[in-house]
Each structure stands twice: as structure tokens, then as C-alpha cells.
N, C-alpha and C positions, 0 to 999 in steps of 0.2 A: 980226368977225375970225374967220378960219377956223381951227378946231382940227384939229391933225394927230394921227393915231393913233400912239401910242408903240409902237415895235417894238424889242425888245432887240437890241443889237448881238451878232452871232454870236461875236465875240471875247470879249465879256463873259461869255456862257454857258460858253464853253470855260474861261474863267478860274475861274468859280465852281464848275464840276463837280468838280475834284479836292478842293476843300474839303468838298463834300458827301460824296464817297466816303470820305475820311479819317475824317470824323465817324462815318459808318456803320460803317466797319471797326473803330473803337475801341469803339463801344457794343456791337456784336453779340458779339465774343469775351468782353467783360466779362459780358454776360448769359448767354452759353453756359457760361462757367466757373462762374458762380454756380449754374447749374442742374445742371451735370454732377457736382459734388462730392456733393450729396445723393443723386443717382441712383446713383453708383458705390457709395456707402455702403449704400444700400438693396439694390443688387444683390449686394454682398458678404455682407450679412446673410442675404439670401435663399439664396445658395449654401451658406453655413454651416448654415442651417436644414435645407436639403435633404440635406446630407451627414450631419448628425446624425440626421435622420429615416431615411435609408437605413441607417445603421449600426445604429440601434435595431431596424429591421426585419430586418436581416441577422443580428444577434447578440442574441437575446432575453436579457433580464436586467434588473437594476435600473438606473435612470437615473443618469448621471454627476452631474448636478445640482450644478454648481460645486464638485465634489470631495466632496460629502457622501455620494454613493453609494459611492465607494471606502472611505470611513471606516466606513460602516455595515456593508458586506459583510465587511471585514477584522475589525471588531469581533465580528460574528456568528461567524466562524470561531474566534476566540479564546475566545468565551463558550461556544458550543455544542460545539466540537470539529470536527475536519475531516469525520468521517463524518456526523454529524448535520446540519451545515451544508450539506454536499453534497446530502443527501437533501431538505432543505428547499428548496433552489434548484431542483433537478430537478423536484420535485413542483409547484412554483409556475410554472416557466417552460418546462419541457419537457426533451427529451433532450440538448440542447446549450445551455448557459447561459454568458453572460459575466459575471464578477464581477471583483473586485480583491482580491488578498492582498498586504499590505505595499506597496501602491501599484502592484503589477504586474498587468497584465491576465491573467486566469486563466479558462480554460474548464473547466466541469464537464460531463463527457460520460457519458451512460448509454445512448445509442443504439448498438445492437450493431454496425452498419456502421461508425460513426465510431470506436468502441472498437477494432475489429479493424484499421482503417486505421492508427491510432496505434501499436498493438502491433507490427505487422509492418514498420514503417518504421525504417530505421537512424538517421534524424535525430531520433528521440525517445528515445535511450538515456540521456539525462541526466535527473536528477531535480532538484527544487527544494526549498529549505528555507534557513533562516537559516544563513549561513556561521559565525557565532559559535557557534550551537548545535551544528553538526556538528563544529566544532573541539573543543568541550567534550566531546562523547561519542566523539571519536576517529574519526569517519566521514568527515571532510573529506579527500578524495583517498586514502582508505584503505579496505580491505575492498571489498565489492561492493554492499551493501544501498543506501547513499546516496552512494556514490562518484560525484562529478559530473565527474571528469576522464576522458573517454572512453578515452584511450590507456592510462592506468594501470588503469582498470576492466577493459578487455579483457585485459590481461596478467594481472591478478589472478584474473579469472574462470576462466582456463584451469586454474589449480590446483584451483579448486572443481569444475570439470567433471570433471577426472581423478579426484578423491576421491569423487565421488558417482555414479560409473558403474563398469562393469566388475566387477573382483573384489570391490570394497567393496559394490556393490549385491547381489551374490550372497551375501555374508556377512550382510547386514542382517537378514534374517528370523531366522536362527539366533541372532544377538546379541539381537534384540528379544524373542524367546520366552524366552531364558535370563534376561535382565534382568527381564522381567515376572514370571516364576516366582519368582526370588530375592526380589523386593520383596513379592510376595504372601505368601511364607513368613515374611519378617521382620514383615510387618503382622500376621499371625495369631499369631505367636509360638509356632507349633507346635500351636495349638488350632484345631479345625475348628468354630468357633463364629461366630454372626452378629457382625459388626464394623461399627462406625460409622467412616467414613473421611473425612478432609479430602481430598477427591478431587483438587483442583487441586494441592495440595502433593505428594500421592502421585504423580500423573502427571508432575509436573515432575521429581521425583527419578528416575523411570524414564527419561524422555526424555533427561535429562542423562547418566545412566549409559550409555545406549545410544550417545550421541554420543561419550562418552569412550572406550568400547570400540572404536568404529570409527575415530575420527580422532586420538586423542591417546595413550591407553593409559598413563596414569600415575595413581598414587593421588591421590584428592582427597576433600574433605569436601563431600558432596552438599548437606547442609543449608545450609552457609555460602554455597556458590556459588549455590544456588537463591535465597536471600534477596537476594544482591547482584544477580543477574540481574533480579529484580523491581524493585528500586530503580533499576537502570540503565534499564529499559524505561519506568518512570514519568518519569524524567528526559528520556529521548528524546522522548516525546510531549508533555511539558510545555514543552520548550524549542523544538521544531522550527519553530514559526511566530512566536516572540517577536520584537518589533521590536528594532532595533539599540540603542535607548536603554536597553532592559532590561539589556543587558550592560555599561552604563556604571557600574552600581552593584553592586559586588561582593557587598554584603549580600543582594541580591535573588536571586542565583543560586549563592551559596556552597554551599548544601546539595546542589544539583543537581550541581555540579562535584565535590563530595566523593563522591557516589554513583557517578558515572561513573568517577572515579579509583580507587575501591575495587575495582570489578570489573576494571579494567585492571591494577591491581597484582596481583590474584589470578591473572589469566591470565599475567602476566609470570612469577610464581612457578612456574606449571605449565610454562611454556616452559623455564625454567632446570632444572627436574627432567628434562624431556625431553632437553635438551642434555647433561646429566650422564649420562643413561642411554645416549645415543648414543656418548659418549666411553668408556664402560665396556664396551660390547658387543663381542663378537667376531664375531657373525654378524648383520651389518646387515640382511640381507633378512628376518630374523625379526621386525623391529620397524618396518619401513617403513610409513608412513601419511601422512596429510595434514600433521600437524605436522612430520614428518621432511622432507617435501618443501619446506615453507615455510622450515625452518631451513637447508637446503642452498641454497635460492634466495637467502636473505639472505647466506650465506657467499660466494656467487658474485656478489654485487652486483646481483642481479636484482630483489630486493624490499628495501624499507627495514625496519629493525626495527619502526617504528611500524605499517607495513602488515602485517607478519607477526603482530604481536600482535593487531591489529584483525581480521584474517582468521580467526585461531583463535577469537577471542571470538565472532565472528558465527556460526561453525559450531557452537559450543557452546550458544549461546542460542536457536537456531532452535526446538529442541524445547520447552524450558521456556517460551519466549515465546509461541508461537502454536499449536504442535501439541497441547500439553497442554490448552489451552482448547478447541480443536476436538474433542478426544476427550471432554472434559467435557460439551460440548453433545450429543455423540452418546449418551453415557450417560443424559443427561436425557431425550432423545427415546425411548430404549429404555424407560426407566422409565414414560414417558407412554403408550407404545404397545406393550402386551404382545403384541398380535397380530404386530407386526413382529419383536419379540424371538423369538417362536416360530418364525417363518419363517427367521430367520437361524440360530437354533440347530439346526433340523432340517437345514439345508444343511451346516452345519459338521460335524454328526455323520455325515451321509451321505458327505461328502468325506474327512474325516480319521479317523472312528471314534474309537478311544481313544488313538491316537498323536498326537504334536505335529504341528502344521501344517508343511508343507514348501513349498519354492519351487514345486514342480510343482503344488501344490494351488491356488495363488493365482488362476490363470486360471479355475478351476472355481467359485470363490466369487462367482458373479454377483449373487446377492441381497445379499450383504455389500457388494459394490462399488457396487451401486445405492443401497444405504442410505448409504454414505459420501458418494457424490456428491450425493444428495438433502439430506443434512445440511449439506454445504458450500454448497449452493445456497440452502436455506431459511434457515439461520442461519450465514452465513460469519463467520469471525474477521477475516481480511484481506479487506475488502470494497471497499477503494479502493487505487489505486496512483497515484503521482505522477510526472509527467514534465515535461520542458521542451523546446520546439521549438528545434532547433539551426539551422533555416533556414526561410524562408517556405514555406508549403504551403497546399493546399486540402483541407478536410475536409468531406465531404458538401456541397460547393458553398460553404462558408464560408472566407474568407481568414483564415489564421492566420499572424501575423507571427513572425519569428525572435525568440526570447526569451519567447514566451508560455508561461505555466505551464499544465499540463494535469493535471486530476484525472479519472482513469477510475473511474467509480462502478460497479464490477462487481456489487456487491450489488443495486443497483436493476436493472441489466441482466438479472440472473438471475431477475428477476420478470417477464420478458417473457411476453406472451400465447401464445408458441409452446408453453409448457408447459401440460399439461392442467389442472393446478390450481396456477397460479403463486403464489398467496398462501396455499397450504396445504402442510403436510408430508405427502407422499404418495409411496410407491414407484412409483405409476403414472406420475409425471413422467419416469421413466427406464426404463419397460418397453419403450419403443421407442428406437431409436438417436437420440441428440440431436446435431445438427450442432454442430461445435466453435465456430462463430461465436456461438452462443447461450450457451455454457457455458465459461468460462475461469477456473476457480478458481485456477490457477497461472500465468495469463497465457499468452502465447506470443510467438514472435519473438525477437529478439536479447536482450531483457532479461526473458525469462520466468524463472520460479523454477527455478534450476539444480538444486534438490534435490527436484523434484516426484516422481520415481520412488522415491527413498528414502523420502520422506514417506508415499507410498501403501502401501509395504511395511510401514513401521513401524506405521501406523494399523491395517492388517489384522492384523498380528501381535499387537499389544497387545489389540485387541478379541477376537480368537479365543481367546487364552490366558485372558483374564479371563472371557469368557462361557461357556467350557467348564467352569469351576469355580464361577462365582458368577452369581446373578441380582442386579440392583441396584435399590434403591428410594431415591427422593429424600426427604430429611427435611424437615420443616416445610412440607410441601406445595409445595416449590420446583418450578417448571417454567419453560420458556423464556418464558412469558408474564408471570410475576409477579416474577421476580428483577430486581434493579436492575442497570443496565448503565452502562458508560462507553463512549461511541462517539466515539473520537477518531482516533488513527492506526490503531487496530484496534477491533474490537467484542469487549468482554470484560466479565465480571461485576464489579460493584463488590464488592471483597473485604472491605468493612466488615460485610457480612452473613454469616450462617452458610451455608456451601456444602457441608455434610456429606451423604454418601450412605451407605446401609446396604448392606453386602455380605453376602448370604445364600448359604451353600454350596448347590450344586445338589441334593445328596441331601436336605438339610433342606427346601428349597423344594418338592421333589416330594412329600415326606411330608406 
């Protein structure tokens, strides 16, 4: 029997082909979908890792690490203080560092190019700090120091600018010399003997008196106001970075609230005295001053009562708060460096002789000015300034997003290698002209210190008047290297220690 070779029918193949294709079409997508999901997840994780790696490389600083980094950095600021923590991070990570304060991204900048960029730009005119704290101390949208409302700040600053320039600036030196002489006479009680002096308390009384003579001109109790100013400042720096939960418990901040309110009440009383004086006067031009301008602005609806009170408070505390500490550091440096004292005194005697220092003399006191600048560079009181970015920006190639907090570490910037002896106190650091970009003790740009010219005149006037009559010696071996400090919102001595200095009349010292 002959066997025939089996040949599939063409129609049968055509019928079976769709079934094969359908089976393949179902299996392949299923296999593809199972493979795609892990691949996409892996790709997503890789992209996240690359972004985090790029961010870390772009912005040096502690790792985020599931939120632990922000907690640690914020805790460090609360524990060490703003100034000390800023130095810690700049030293560890470099001139631009990313950290977190209160959960908000914060840059600490000590690089001069970046510092100058921030200062000159108008979108960094706002500051940052706890709103609850600023409300407690009266600075929330009031005054100019920590007023974070740009429009209100600009309006209020115009009154400060008027008060701290022009005729007032011309009168500052005479008022400074007169006040310093009056307080020296009270201190000595008519006796020309060696006297131990609580220097900070003494300088605070002088600077408060000068501010009153220039900007308010009503009788006040210096000792009481000075004590309240100190408690107010302690409250300010203690509360500024506190978390919101802190203010949920009245018992925790009650003493701070009272300290702030005590000074506010005292300033309110001074304003009432001024208002009464304005009502009683017949010649208004004889008593016009900063306080008068504020009161008239309130009457015309240009400033609120709270803003008027806070503005007067701020112009009165500037001297006792920072300038007094600055001059204290200068006196310590003079006591440590008798050769510098000799140079300054010789210049004073050459320029002024036996008469009091006058406005025309100030430009000739070059050694004294170099000494003041070097003191503020070597041992600044206000060595940080705080800002907030109001829009996106690039700083030295780094992307800075709107809302980012900025800490400008001026104290560390002033230790730049540009100076001949950046880590030493030496007048050689200012023997040659110093470019402004490396030395910004009062800042610059739209939010620079509005009282910088008055401050320089006051410091020169106080130092010249004191040094012409006295040489100073630090008690208990105190110097800038061994006294205890608090480095928070500013750099100042811990006043639990004795900070006395001995004032020796010049005629006795020479004998």
C-alpha cells in the first residue's frame, strides 16, 4: 500500500495563524508590563539620587537625611546662638552653606562676592525671624530693624534717614563731647583721682543721653531706661528663633513679654511728655526733632501709634545696645596695646591741642579712624545680618529660591586673606585703602545701617574726649581673649563677670 506524504491544507494554515498571533500578542504585553514597572521604579530612584547628589554638590552643608539634618541644624542654632552656629557651619563647609532654621532652607554666606550681591539687591530687604517673637518685642511691621513689610519699612526708614543726616549729623559731635564730659565729671564727683568704672554701664548712660539730646529731648531716668534696654535686648535675642510651639505656653515666655512691655511702656511715657511739650510750646522750630516728626506723622495718619513708639524705641536703644559694647571692646584693645594708645593720643594732641574736638578735625584723625575700623573688623559686635529672598535669584552660580533665609556672616568675611594680618589686631590692616567689598561693618545697599555716619561721629567724639583726660586699664587681667562672651544675635560680653576698668587721669599717668 502506497503511503502519501501529508501536506497541510493552505486554508488550514491560514485559519491557525490568527490564533498564534493572538496568543503572542497577549503574552508579550504581559511580559513587557511586568518588566517595565521595576525598570521605571529603578529609573525614578536613579533620577532622585542624581538630583540629590547634584543638590548636595551645588549647596554644601549637612545632609537632609530624612529630616534629621534640618532638626540638628535648627537645634544647633538654638543651642549655640546665631553667630556661633554660623561660624561653625562656615568653618566646616565653606563660604556658602545650606542649613535649615525652623524647617526653612537657610544660606549662611561669608564669601565677600556673595555678601555684596545680597546687600546691593532690592529683593533682599526683608529679614526673617519668628513672627510671634517680633510681635512680642513690637518689631513686627514696626520700626526698621526687623520690620519685614517692605512698603511700611521704606516709609518708616525715610524718617530715620532725615533724623540721622543733615543738621542732626552736624550737631552730633558737640552733643557727644558735652555728654561725655558731663558723665565723666559725675563719675569723678569733682575728684581728680583714679577711679574704677563699670564701663559698659557708664557707656550705656552716655550713649542713651546723646540719643535723647539729639532725637527726643525730654527728661528721663538714664539708669532705669538702660536697665530696661538690656532686658529688652536679652528678650529679643532669646525669642527671635524660638519655634511656634514655644509661644503656645504663656508660662514659658511670660518674663520675656514683660521685659519687652516694660521698655515699650517707658517709651510711651516719654512720647506723652513730648506731646505735652509740643502743646505747650510757642516756638515749634526750637524743639523739632525725630520724635516731633514721628508725632506729626501719626497725627496726619502716615504712621500708626505702634510704629511711632517702636521707631523711637529703636533709635534710643541703638547706642546702649551695640555702640556701647563696641567702644568697650575698643577700650580693652587700647589697654592691651599701649603703643596704639600712644599713636592715637599723639594724633589727637596734634590735631586738637588743648581745645575740644570739632567737626573740622574729624577728617584729620586718620589713625583714630583706622583704629575704629580695625576694632570693628577684628572684634565686631554686630557680625551677622539676616535677610530673606523675595524672589528667585542666582548667587555666585547657586540657585536661591524665593523665601530662602539668608545669614550674612560679616565677622567671618572680615577675616579675609585680603588683610595683611586677618587674624590679628593690627593697624597695618588699614594702612592702605581697603576696598569696600571686603569691609562692610555697617552693610551697604538699600538695607544698610541708616545711622552709620552718626555712629562714627559718636565713637570718635567719645574716644577723643575720654583719652584726652584719661588712660584706661583693664581690671582682673581682662582682655578680649579671656573674657566670656555670648555670641547670638550680636557678639557681647557675658555680664555675669566683672567688667570694670580703671580710669587714671593723664597727669597722674604721666607722673
